[in-house]
Each structure stands twice: as structure tokens, then as C-alpha cells.
N, C-alpha and C positions, 0 to 999 in steps of 0.2 A: 408573483408564482407563488401556487401552492403546493403541498408533498402530503403522499399519501404512504403508509406504510405498506409493506407488502404481504402483509396478514388479515388487511382489510378492517380491522379493529378498533382503527383509532382515527380520532380526528384529523381532519387534512388542517395544517397550519403554513404559518409562512416560512421564510430563510432562516432570520434570525432564532427560531427555536427550533428549525433543524438542528441549527449550527451548536446550539449548546444541550442539547438533549442527545444527540447520538443517535440512539436505540429507540425505535418507537415503545410505548407504553404496552403495548400488546406482543412484544418480544420481535417484532419482523423490522425492517429497514425502511427509511425512506427513500421513494424514489418521486421526480415530480409529476403531480396529478395527471400535467399535461406537457409532454415536451415541445420545447420552445422551434421556432421556426429554423429550416435548416440554413445557415452559412455559407451558401454555395460561390458567393463572390469574397469571400474572405481573401483579403492581400498576405500571403506570407513571408513576404520578402522585407517586411519590418522590422522592426526590434520587436524581440519575444515579448516584453512587457507589456507594447502594443497590442499583438495577436492577443496577449491573455486576457486582456480589459475586455476585447468583444469577444470573446469566447464567453466568459465568465458572466457579464454584464444581464443576459437573459436570466440567470439562475436566480438571480438577486434581484429580481425586480420587486419595487418595492418597498425593499428594506435599504438598499444601496442605491447612489446612482453611478453613471457611469464612470464620472470623473473621481471619484471616491475609490473604487474600485482599482482605476488605470494610477491613481496613486499609491494605493497598496502595491499593486505590483510592480510600480518602479523601483518600491521602494524595497522589498522582498527579494525580486531578482538582482539587485545591486548587490546583495550578499555574495552572488556565484562569482568564481575566480573567471570564467570562460567569458569574453567578451559577446560571443553569441549564445549566450546562458547553457545551451544546448547544443551542441557541435553535433556533425555528423559526419563520420568518415568512413571510407572505404574496408569492405575484409576483400579477402581474397575469394574469387568467383562471383564478385559483383554486390553481395550483399551489401546493404549501409548501416554501419551500427551507430544508433541513437546515445551519446553519452549523456547520462541522467544524473552523473554523478559528480558535478562541478559545484555543488552546493556546499557549506558550512561543515557536515560531516559523513562527504564523499557517498552519497548513496538518494536514490531518486525518489527516494520520503524527502528530501529536503525541496522539493520543486512543491510539494502540497502545504509541507508544513510552516514555511516559511510565510506563505499565503494565510494559512491559518492561525499562527500568532497576531498577526495584524489584525485579520476579521474578528478572532475573538476581543482583543481591546476595544476595538470600535463599540462593539453590542454589549459586552460588559459596562463601558462606560457610560451609553446611553441609558442603561437599565443602571445604574450605579448599585452595581451587583459583584456578587464574585464569586466563584466554582470551583471545585476539588475535581481535576480531569484525574482516569483511572484508566490505565492504557495497558496491554498487555504486548510483549515483543518479539518475535523472533531473531531477531538481533538490528535491524535498522529502524525501526519505528520510533525504538526508544529514545537513542541519540537523537533522532531529529527532532523531536516530540521537546525533548528537554532544552535543546540548543535554540527552538523558536519562542518557548516560555519563559525560561530561566529569567527571574530576576524580575518578573511581571508581577505587578501590584496584586490583581485582581485575580491571580490565578495560583492556583498550590496544583502539583503535577506529582501525582506515584505511578511509576512505571515497574509493573511485573515483567520480569525473565525468567526463562526456563534454567535452573541453576546447572553451572558447568554444560550448557548445551547452545553457547554462541562461541565465535572466535574472540580471542582476548583484546584484540581492539576494539571489535562492537562491544563489548563487554565496558571494556575501559573509557571509551566516548561516553557512556551512562555514568557509570561510578565513580570517575575523577573530577564531576563537576560539585562544585563545593558551593551551592545556592541553598539559600534559606527556605525558597520554597519548592524546593525538587528532593524525590525521595525513590532511591531504589530498592525494589523488592527481588530477591532471588528466591523464586519457587521451587521448592523440591517437586520435581515434573516434569514435563513435556508443554512447549507452545501452548497444545491443544487445553492443555489445564490448566495456564495461565487468561487463554481465550473465556474459558468456559467460568473460570472464577469471576471476571470482568462484566459476563454477560447475566452471570447471579445475582450481579452487585444490582447492576439497570433493572432487573426482575424484583429486586426488595425495593418496594414503595417507600417505606419507612425510611429505610438506611441512604435509599435515593435522593428524598427529601432534607434527610438529616445534614448529608454534607453538600449538598445543591452536585450533584453530580455531573460530572463532564467527559466526553468521548471524545481521543482524538484518533482512535484505529481505523482502520480503513471502512468500519462501519460509518463511519460521519460522512455523510454526503458533500460539506464541503470540500471534502479530502480528492473523493472522485471527480467533483468539478473542478478543482485546480488542474488534475493531473489529465482531462479531457484536454487541455490546450496542446501537449506535446506532441498529442496522436494529431491534429489538425494540423499544427509547426511542421513535423517531420513528413507525415504522407502528402501535405502539399507541396513539400520541399524537392521530396524524392520522385514523387508520381508525376507532378504538374498537370492534375485532375486527371489520370488513369488509374485503374485501379494498382492496388500492391497488396501483398503480404506481408502481415505482419505477426511477428512472434515476440511473445513475451514469456521471461523466465516467471514463473506463476506460482505463490504460495496460498496467498488470503484472496486471491480473485478480485482483490480492489481495483489493480495496476489495468488487467486486461478489459475488466469490465469499463473502466474509461474509455477506454478504445472504442469498445460497443456503443458507449454514449456518443463519441466522436461522428462516427460511421452516422448514428441516427442524424446527426448537426451538420452532415453533407462529406465528412473525410471519405475518399474514394478508397475505402479499404474492401477488398474480393476475398479476403480469407486471415483468418484468423488461427494461429499455432500457439496452442496454448503446452509452454513445455515446462515437465516436471521432472524431477529426478527418483528416485526409487521409491517413493512415496506417491504410487501411480493413482490417487484417487481420481482425479481430475480426467488424465486419461482412460479410464475405464469409463466414466460418464461420458465421455465424448465418443468411444467407442461403442458402446450400447446402453446408453440413458439409464445404467445402474452405478448406484454406490453403496459401497460396501466400507467401513470403518473397519480398518486393521492397526496392529502396535505401529506409533511411531518409529520410522528407523534411522538413525543418525548418520549424515551424511557430509560430503565435502561443501555440500550446498546447504547449511543450516538454516538459512531464512525459509527455506522453501519444506522442511520438515515440518508436514502438517497432515492432517488426514481429514480436519473439516474444515472447507474454505469460507467463511461466512458470507462472503460478496458472492457467492452461487446463487444466492437466494433470490438474487434481485436480477439474476438471467431466467432461474425457475419460473420468478413471477412472471418475464415475456412470456418464455414458451408455455405457459399455462394461462395465454392471454387475458394477464391481469387478475386472475380471480383470486385473491386472497384467503379465500376459506380453504379453496383446495391447497392452496400453498401453506399454512398455517396447517393442516393435516398430514403433508408429507413431512414435515419439519418434525412434527411432532412422532410421525412414527420413525423416521432417520433415527431420533434422538433415543427413544426407544429401542430400538431392533437393530440398529446399526446398520440397517440397509432399507433401501427403496430404489424403485424402479419408474422412471416416467411413461404414460402412457406413449403408444407410437407414434401418435397424431402430435404428441409435444416434440417428439424425438425429431422430425421432419421440420421442425420449425427452427433445429440447430443447424440446418445446411451453410456452410462454408466455416463449421467450428470444427476443428481438428486437436486432436493430443496426442504427445509425444513422451515419451518418458525415458530416461537419460539415466545410466549407471555411473557410479563414479570412474572405473576404469576409463570410458568412454568420454567422461566431462576431463579426465587429465591428458587424455591422449589428444582431445579437441583444443585444449590449453596449447599442448605443446607444437601442435601442427601450426595453429596462426601464427604462433611466435615467430617461428622456425622461415614463416612465408612471408610474414610481413611485418614483424616485430612489434606488431601490437602484442601488447597481455593482458588476458583477459580475468575476471575472476572467476571462480567455479560456477556461480548462478548466469552470467552472461555466457560461459562457455556452452551451459547445458540448451540455451536458449540458440547460439550458433549451430551446435549440432543438431539439434531439433528443425533450424532453419534448412541446413544442409541435406537433410532427410526430405523435406518438402520442395527443394528447388525445383521450378517447373518455369510457366511462361511468366509470371506476374513477375515484377520487381521486387525483392525482398529488404523488409525494414526489419532488425532486431533491438530491442529494446536491451542496452547495457544499461542495469540497475543497478552497479557497485563498484567502487575504485578497486582494483587491485590487491592495493595496498593493505583492504581492510581482513585481507585471508593470505597471509604471507606464506604460512606453511603451504598451502594447497598449489600456490603459482608456484614456490620452490620446489616443489614435487616434479611440476609438471616442466617448469621451462629453467631450473639451475639456479633462477634470477630470487633474491630476496627484494620486492619491489618496496623503496621507501617510501615511510610517509612525508604525507608537503611539509614543509618547513613549521607550520603554525600548530601541525600537531608531532612534531619531532620528539619533543618530549614525553609523550603520553606516557609511558612506561615507567617513567620517576615519578609521575604524579602518585600521591594516596588518593586510594578508592574508599567510596562510601557507600554500605548498602548492607542491608540484613537480609539472612535466609529464614526464610517461614516455610514451614509445612504449607501441603497443598490440603487446605483447611479454611472452608469461605470464614466460619467464625472469628478465627485468630486473625484473617488476614483483615477483614472488615475490623474489629478493635484496633488492629494496629493503624489503620487509617485514620478512623474515629480519634486516636492519640497522635494525629501527627503534629500538632506544635510542640510537644514536648517527647517525640517517641525517637530513642536513641537510633540512628539508621548509620552509625559510623563503623564498619567492619574490618 
């Protein structure tokens, strides 16, 4: 299996290089050069780790054996608290809620990150080298990455989060980890600012090579690969071979794009509903093929407070029929002007994709109604998804991806339901633990120098 860049100017490389590299040298995102065969006969009634090994094995062909992937999957998903790893529960009205939050940090990011930590270990040991991972988070990626890489000898990890723009639980899950290979930075800006800093570091060849830069954001193909599994698992169990509608609360577009990959590999997905909050750039894109950036508006679902969804580029690459030069031109125009429009012929290829935007008021009301009618407590991101799915209710069975445990957003949950959700016992003392992080300006040179000084950087705040 070889991987190519969405911008067409980087050589094809194998999975091990894609894993450690993250972003392609030409600024594009890696995708398979040739998609693997469809897994139409996949038995989803087996344990989750067994299904995971079958789905992921084709993507690592030539780098890892099926047995090696299977052993990693058993180890990774043994960290999840639910015996099914990803249980599926009923919602009022008949939709099925896929609970992706039973991992160590209570968010869907754990599904990929727990595999990623083991994949990195194997590849770095094989090469006898180390990396410095730098990632940006809008709330959940950071804690999941830190949990996956804390204490690993061959990895240093630096996570940038937007200062005072995550929930207190999200922040503390990152900043209370006291490990010598972990650093947290609060950037004075938005998540998009954090993401831009990370992209700029990857574009700086000298800095990239100097610190042996690695990525665990959803730009890293290995994360997409690991997320493909739960779409095959859930869609197979709900639809039993018949088409279903899948709704995904969406920020950086990696999660829902994994669903697209699952569809390519045989998952019977008839419709994707891309659910956004008041930051509705994706809704606009699926309405009319245009993207226009606006200032990020803080919301009750902060992990979706994004205006530039990086992984959308992978879908645009498909819609442009794999024309990397056209993708590069579009993304350059978007970066310069803050606006692009896809040609009409490309928009027609997005059939089966729709966008829905949900306000904070609608989010709270959906949380309240679901709790009153079923006793199910939703976090605000999942509530955005449930509201969007309700609007799209039709003939297809509906699957909604539940992306976070409600205890990660206690203020919003209490506002909607009158109940303050308790953290699991293993996190009960989270607000008693000391925090360790540094506040830095949104300045690339300052952040880069701070990372260079990692071994001696004073990150206690």
C-alpha cells in the first residue's frame, strides 16, 4: 500500500512514512494511491478488535502483518471500559446512537489514538529513532493523544489548545498529566490559530527535520484508518447490509471522512449528514459548493468551533477526481482569499452528502427532550448530531455518532437537564490535580523556539 498527497507534488510513500510524517511535504494530506478491495463479507458480529484488524490490515500492507495489527488492536481496545468497546443504544424515534466515548479520555478520539500510540511504538522501535509530536486540539484530541503517548520513550508530545476556549474538563484532562515527555501550550487565539501554527511548522523543512516532527492530528492518515472500523461495525450491525443514514457531529472533518472510506470499502451508507454548530462553513459547502471563512463563534460545542476543516481537502480531492494540481490551486486561493467555489460538475459528485447547522438554543432543547423522553444524557456535540438527524429523518435507518461523554461538558448538560453528570471514578479527583501548561502568543517563532527548548522548557503554570 502506497500513499499519495492530495496536492500531487510529493512522491508516493509507504504506511510507516505516512504514520510518522503526517502532512505531505507539498502541504497536502495523504490518501491511498489505490483503494483496497471492498470488504463486503465482513462479519461484524465478532469482537471489535477482530473486526478492527480485518479493516485496517489492507492499509498497512507491506509495513505490518495482519497478526501484528490484530495484537495491537486487542491491546488498544482492552483499555475501553465497555465490553463491546463501542456499544449501540436506541434513541427516541428509532435512531441508533453509537457511543464512541468509552475509552480512557471519554471521547471518540481514543478509538484512533490508542491504536496510534502502539503503531508509533512499533515503527519507531524498528527505525531506532525518536519523534516530537506537535498537535492542535479543540478539546478532545489533545487529551486522547497525551493519554496514548504519555511515558513512551521514543516520543515527546506538545499539544496546543486555544486558551480559555475548551471546557474545564477537557483542559484538565490534558494539563494535569505530569509526564516528562508531555507538554501543554495554551495559545492566545482560536483552534484555527493552533491548527495554522502546526501546519506552518510542518511547512518549515528546517524546523521539521531539526526536531523530527510528527503529527497525531486528524491529518494523520493512521487516525482516519482506525476510525473507519467503527463505521463498518455500526453500519453493519444496524443495517445488516441495507443502506443507512449516518449523522456525524463534525469539526475538522476527519471523523466523517472515515465514514466515506468505510463506504468505499463496502459499508452500506446511503447518506452522510454533516452536523455543525453555529460555525456553519461545512453546511454552506454542502448547500452550494462554496466555502467562506468567518470569525469563529464560541459555542456550547467547542470542539466544533472551527472555520477551516482540514480533512475536507481529502473529500475535495475525490470530488476533483484526484487532480492534485487543482486541489493545490483551490486551497491556495482559499488561504489567500478566504473563499472558494467548487465547479458545478464537482458538486454533483457530492450526492449523498448534506449539511445541517444547529444553534446553541436548539442544542440545549434537544438535550432536554432526549433526557426527558428516554433518560439518555447527551453531550452538546452529540446533541447537535441528534438534532441534525431528526431533521433528516426519512426512509433510511439512522445512525448517529456520539462523540463525547456528557461529563466532559457538565455546565451545558446541567443547563439542559438540571443534572450535573459525574465523571467516572478514575477521573473523580480531576479538579484536585495540579495543572501544568504554558500560555504563549499566537506567534510561530515564539512557539517554535519554545518547542526547541522542550527538555528545559518551564511548562508549569
